[in-house]
BADRENMI-680631 format. One line per field, with one value per residue (C-alpha): residue number from 1; residue in one letter; x, y, z. Coordinates in steps of 0.1 Angstrom, whole numbers, plus 5000, padded with zeros to 4 digits. Example, Ala and Ser with C-alpha at 12.3 -4.5 7.8 and 13.67 -1.06 7.14 Angstrom:
// residues 2
n	c(1|2)
res	c(A|S)
X	c(5123|5137)
Y	c(4955|4989)
Z	c(5078|5071)
This chain:
// residues 90
n	c(1|2|3|4|5|6|7|8|9|10|11|12|13|14|15|16|17|18|19|20|21|22|23|24|25|26|27|28|29|30|31|32|33|34|35|36|37|38|39|40|41|42|43|44|45|46|47|48|49|50|51|52|53|54|55|56|57|58|59|60|61|62|63|64|65|66|67|68|69|70|71|72|73|74|75|76|77|78|79|80|81|82|83|84|85|86|87|88|89|90)
res	c(M|A|Y|Y|L|P|A|D|L|H|A|R|L|K|A|T|W|W|A|L|R|D|A|R|T|P|A|L|S|S|V|V|E|T|L|F|V|D|T|A|A|T|L|E|Q|R|H|N|H|G|A|P|F|P|P|A|P|D|S|A|R|G|V|S|R|A|A|A|A|R|Q|G|E|W|M|R|R|E|W|E|N|R|R|G|E|S|S|A|Q|G)
X	c(1511|1539|1544|1576|1589|1618|1649|1665|1638|1642|1676|1673|1641|1654|1692|1667|1650|1685|1697|1670|1651|1640|1617|1591|1606|1625|1613|1614|1584|1563|1579|1554|1528|1529|1537|1503|1481|1489|1479|1456|1439|1451|1425|1402|1403|1413|1381|1358|1352|1372|1356|1374|1365|1339|1361|1381|1374|1388|1394|1414|1456|1462|1487|1498|1513|1551|1552|1553|1573|1598|1597|1591|1623|1647|1635|1654|1682|1680|1688|1712|1736|1730|1728|1761|1775|1771|1789|1811|1824|1810)
Y	c(3992|3970|3946|3923|3925|3902|3919|3926|3942|3967|3975|3980|4003|4023|4029|4044|4072|4078|4091|4109|4115|4154|4173|4159|4128|4135|4095|4063|4063|4088|4063|4038|4065|4073|4041|4018|4059|4050|4011|4016|4043|4021|3994|4013|4027|3993|3977|3998|4023|4047|4042|4034|3995|3993|3983|3950|3927|3925|3893|3899|3896|3893|3869|3849|3814|3813|3848|3837|3810|3833|3854|3832|3815|3850|3859|3822|3833|3865|3851|3830|3850|3869|3850|3836|3870|3879|3841|3852|3891|3874)
Z	c(6853|6842|6810|6800|6771|6765|6773|6732|6725|6756|6753|6716|6725|6750|6729|6699|6726|6744|6710|6697|6731|6732|6744|6737|6746|6783|6792|6776|6800|6774|6740|6754|6760|6728|6710|6729|6727|6687|6686|6705|6685|6650|6671|6677|6638|6624|6646|6664|6636|6658|6689|6720|6735|6763|6793|6800|6823|6859|6848|6816|6827|6789|6797|6773|6790|6766|6777|6807|6809|6786|6821|6848|6827|6826|6864|6875|6848|6868|6904|6899|6882|6917|6946|6927|6922|6957|6972|6954|6968|7000)
């Protein structure tokens, strides 16, 4: 699964993982997995008596319009920068 996060948040988490990594967190994805498991358990406890919720429908995408717009704008800037770098090199 892929999730889009603000670049500064990803950089912050990556830096924290790198500084504190150990045998239990050999990869950044292991930190993310732990955060997801802990958050799901907390929300299940708080809102569903500790039980897992039923599966979300296939149509549930979990994408907000604002987040999609931010991601789209970031991607546009990223590709413009890459195109500019390749033009300068060629």
